[in-house]
C-alpha positions in Angstrom: 21.8 30.1 -27.2 22.5 27.6 -24.5 23.4 24.0 -25.4 20.7 21.4 -24.6 21.4 19.6 -21.3 20.4 16.1 -22.3 19.4 13.6 -19.6 22.0 11.2 -18.5 21.2 7.5 -18.2 19.9 7.7 -14.6 17.8 10.8 -15.2 16.4 9.3 -18.4 15.4 6.1 -16.6 13.8 8.1 -13.7 11.9 10.4 -16.1 10.6 7.6 -18.4 9.7 5.5 -15.4 7.8 8.3 -13.8 5.8 9.0 -17.0 5.0 5.3 -17.5 4.0 4.9 -13.8 1.8 8.0 -14.0 -0.1 6.7 -17.0 -0.5 3.2 -15.7 -1.5 4.4 -12.2 -4.0 6.9 -13.6 -5.5 4.2 -15.9 -5.9 1.7 -13.0 -7.3 4.2 -10.5 -9.8 5.5 -13.2 -10.8 1.9 -14.1 -11.5 0.9 -10.5 -13.3 4.2 -9.7 -15.6 3.7 -12.7 -16.1 0.0 -12.0 -16.7 0.3 -8.2 -18.5 3.7 -7.9 -19.7 4.6 -11.5 -17.7 7.8 -11.2 -15.1 9.3 -13.6 -12.0 10.8 -12.2 -13.3 14.3 -12.9 -16.6 13.4 -11.1 -14.6 12.3 -8.1 -12.4 15.4 -8.2 -15.5 17.7 -8.3 -17.3 15.8 -5.5 -14.3 15.5 -3.3 -13.4 19.2 -3.6 -17.0 20.2 -2.8 -17.3 17.7 0.1 -14.2 19.2 1.7 -15.8 22.7 2.0 -17.9 23.5 5.0 -21.1 24.1 3.0 -20.4 21.8 0.1 -20.1 24.7 -2.3 -17.4 26.5 -4.3 -17.4 29.2 -6.9 -17.2 27.7 -10.4 -14.1 29.7 -11.1 -12.3 28.4 -8.0 -13.3 24.8 -8.8 -12.0 25.3 -12.4 -8.7 26.6 -11.0 -8.4 23.7 -8.6 -9.0 21.2 -11.4 -6.7 23.1 -13.9 -9.7 23.2 -16.3 -11.2 26.1 -18.3 -14.5 27.3 -16.9 -16.2 26.3 -20.1 -14.9 22.7 -19.9 -15.9 22.5 -16.3 -19.3 24.0 -17.0 -20.0 21.3 -19.6 -18.9 18.6 -17.2 -21.1 20.0 -14.4 -24.1 19.9 -16.7 -23.7 16.2 -17.0 -23.2 15.8 -13.3 -26.4 17.9 -12.7 -28.4 15.6 -14.9 -27.3 12.8 -12.6 -28.3 14.8 -9.6 -24.8 15.0 -8.1 -24.5 18.8 -8.1 -26.5 21.9 -8.6 -25.6 25.5 -9.6 -26.7 28.6 -7.9 -26.1 32.3 -8.5 -23.3 33.7 -6.3 -25.0 35.7 -3.5 -22.3 38.5 -3.6 -21.7 38.5 -7.3 -24.6 38.2 -9.8 -22.2 37.3 -12.6 -20.7 34.4 -10.6 -22.0 30.8 -10.1 -21.7 28.5 -7.2 -21.4 24.8 -7.6 -23.2 23.0 -4.8 -23.0 19.3 -3.7 -26.4 17.6 -3.5 -27.3 14.9 -1.0 -26.9 12.4 -3.8 -23.5 13.8 -4.6 -22.5 13.5 -0.9 -23.7 9.9 -0.9 -21.8 9.2 -4.1 -18.5 10.6 -2.7 -18.9 8.9 0.7 -19.6 5.6 -1.1 -16.6 6.0 -3.5 -14.0 7.3 -1.1 -13.2 4.1 0.8 -12.6 2.1 -2.3 -10.6 4.8 -4.0 -8.3 5.2 -0.9 -7.9 1.5 -0.8 -6.8 1.5 -4.5 -4.4 4.4 -4.0 -2.8 2.5 -1.1 -2.7 -0.8 -3.0 -1.3 0.5 -6.2 0.9 3.3 -4.9 1.5 4.3 -1.3 1.8 0.8 0.2 4.6 0.1 -2.3 6.7 2.9 -0.7 8.7 3.0 2.5 7.9 5.7 5.0 11.1 7.5 3.9 10.0 7.3 0.3 6.6 8.8 1.2 8.3 11.7 3.0 10.6 12.2 0.0 7.7 12.1 -2.4 5.8 14.7 -0.4 8.8 17.0 -0.3 9.7 16.8 -4.0 6.1 16.9 -5.3 5.4 20.1 -3.3 8.6 21.6 -4.5 7.7 20.9 -8.2 4.1 22.1 -7.6 5.3 25.3 -6.0 7.7 25.9 -8.9 5.0 25.4 -11.5 2.4 27.5 -9.6 4.9 30.4 -9.5 5.4 30.2 -13.3 1.7 29.7 -14.2 0.0 32.7 -15.8 -3.4 33.5 -14.4 -6.3 32.8 -16.7 -8.4 35.7 -17.8 -12.0 35.7 -16.4 -14.8 35.8 -18.8 -18.6 35.7 -18.9 -21.1 34.6 -16.2 -19.3 31.4 -15.3 -17.4 33.1 -12.5 
């Protein structure tokens, strides 16, 4: 068995700082999104993902994969969003077992109203605090970590009609 490679002082400081920053940043962005737009972070994620597609629609399974959520968890969240008129669900035209999540006009209005304030908050609390070189470095290493994690992520089994 390999000996544990403990973090040195610099690595420990960077790791703990990253974790603390992530928690504080997530809390602040979520607070502002709720206060300014009456949307939760998952609401915003669903609406923004849908709004970025040509027809404002995605398969439920693809949306769940993008959000790193189970189909069941997403389905429950979508039910609450449907009750607010932000999305609808339709049968998948090429797969009767699948479901499509569709952005409603009210959902499009909600994301278009929320996006400017959210981008302002992202800039104010994060990006504007970095130099252009730091933004470039951030992009490089976040994509490297995401690619590494995506390669090691086991695909989830597909079940039921949620597809």
